[in-house]
C-alpha positions as CSV (number, residue, x, y, z in Angstrom):
1,M,-134.3,-9.7,61.4
2,T,-131.1,-8.8,62.6
3,I,-128.5,-6.4,61.2
4,N,-126.2,-9.7,60.6
5,E,-129.3,-10.6,58.3
6,L,-129.6,-7.4,56.9
7,K,-125.7,-7.6,55.6
8,K,-126.4,-11.0,54.2
9,I,-129.4,-9.8,52.3
10,L,-127.4,-6.8,51.3
11,D,-124.6,-9.1,50.1
12,Q,-126.7,-11.4,48.0
13,Q,-128.8,-7.9,46.5
14,T,-125.3,-6.5,45.4
15,S,-124.5,-9.7,43.7
16,A,-127.7,-9.9,42.0
17,V,-127.6,-6.4,40.7
18,E,-123.9,-6.6,39.6
19,Q,-125.0,-9.6,37.4
20,S,-127.8,-7.8,36.0
21,Y,-125.4,-4.8,35.4
22,Q,-122.4,-7.1,33.7
23,L,-125.6,-8.6,31.5
24,Q,-126.4,-5.1,30.3
25,T,-123.1,-4.2,29.7
26,G,-122.1,-7.5,28.0
27,G,-118.6,-7.1,29.7
28,A,-117.9,-3.9,28.0
29,A,-116.2,-0.5,29.2
30,V,-119.0,1.9,30.4
31,C,-116.7,4.4,28.9
32,Q,-117.0,2.6,25.2
33,L,-120.6,2.0,25.8
34,H,-121.0,6.0,26.4
35,K,-118.8,6.7,23.3
36,D,-121.0,4.2,21.5
37,G,-124.4,5.8,22.6
38,R,-125.3,2.3,23.9
39,I,-126.5,3.2,27.4
40,S,-129.7,2.1,28.4
41,G,-132.0,3.4,31.4
42,G,-131.9,-0.3,32.6
43,M,-128.0,-0.2,33.2
44,K,-128.2,3.4,34.5
45,Y,-130.6,2.0,37.1
46,D,-128.8,-0.7,37.9
47,E,-125.8,1.6,38.5
48,G,-127.5,3.9,41.1
49,R,-128.5,1.0,42.7
50,L,-125.2,-0.4,43.0
51,V,-123.5,3.2,44.3
52,A,-126.7,3.2,46.8
53,L,-125.9,-0.3,47.9
54,A,-122.1,0.3,48.5
55,A,-122.9,3.4,50.6
56,I,-125.2,0.8,52.7
57,Q,-122.3,-1.4,53.1
58,R,-120.1,1.4,54.4
59,M,-122.8,2.7,56.7
60,L,-123.1,-0.7,58.1
61,K,-119.4,-1.3,58.7
62,L,-118.9,2.2,60.2
63,K,-121.9,2.8,62.4
64,S,-122.4,1.1,65.7
65,S,-125.8,1.3,66.4
66,L,-129.2,0.9,64.3
67,Q,-130.2,4.5,65.1
68,D,-126.9,5.6,63.7
69,I,-127.3,3.9,60.9
70,L,-131.0,4.7,60.4
71,H,-129.9,8.5,60.6
72,S,-127.0,8.0,57.9
73,L,-129.3,6.0,55.5
74,Q,-132.0,8.7,55.8
75,A,-129.4,11.4,55.0
76,E,-128.3,9.8,52.0
77,M,-132.1,9.1,50.7
78,T,-132.5,12.9,51.2
79,T,-129.5,13.6,49.0
80,W,-130.5,11.0,46.5
81,Q,-134.0,12.1,46.3
82,Q,-132.9,15.8,46.0
83,G,-131.3,14.8,42.9
84,L,-133.8,13.2,41.1
85,D,-136.2,15.8,42.0
86,V,-133.8,18.5,40.4
87,H,-133.3,16.4,37.3
88,R,-137.1,15.6,37.2
89,G,-137.8,19.4,37.4
90,K,-135.4,20.1,34.3
91,E,-137.3,21.4,31.1
92,N,-135.2,18.6,29.1
93,P,-134.5,15.8,31.9
94,S,-131.7,13.5,31.1
95,M,-133.7,10.0,31.1
96,Q,-130.1,8.6,32.3
97,W,-129.4,10.8,35.2
98,I,-133.2,9.7,36.2
99,A,-132.8,6.2,35.9
100,Y,-129.6,6.3,37.9
101,L,-131.2,8.5,40.9
102,Q,-134.3,6.3,40.8
103,G,-132.3,3.4,41.1
104,G,-130.4,4.7,44.2
105,V,-133.9,5.9,45.9
106,D,-135.6,2.6,45.2
107,I,-132.7,0.7,47.1
108,L,-132.2,3.1,49.8
109,Q,-136.3,3.3,50.5
110,Q,-135.9,-0.5,50.7
111,Y,-133.3,-0.5,53.3
112,E,-135.1,2.4,55.1
113,Q,-138.2,0.4,55.7
114,E,-136.1,-2.8,56.8
115,L,-134.2,-0.9,59.4
116,E,-137.4,0.8,60.6
117,N,-138.8,-2.9,61.1
118,L,-135.6,-4.3,62.7
119,E,-136.0,-1.1,65.1
120,D,-139.4,-1.9,65.8
121,V,-138.5,-5.3,66.8
122,E,-135.4,-4.0,69.0
């Protein structure tokens, strides 16, 4: 797999997550859903995935080498994982935050593996 193929997969996955997020919100504004108490863990999970996917897209645009991208991805992963660990360690953890952060961690782990596979090939 090449970086261009990885970009195509990233675009496809972003579209799929956006569709899932849209289905869960029903087109309603997120702030209204918050006010109504209608935020689901699934929506927050997808929101975390979308934010992490956007970060990956920026990395692919800004970094010139596979090694640079991988290092940036690992740093981003560390930030998300630390946040998840903090929230999980709280006495009364927010399931919304845990879902959000888990979504980001999951997608970052997936792309970290993909990039490590690319690095093995090159």
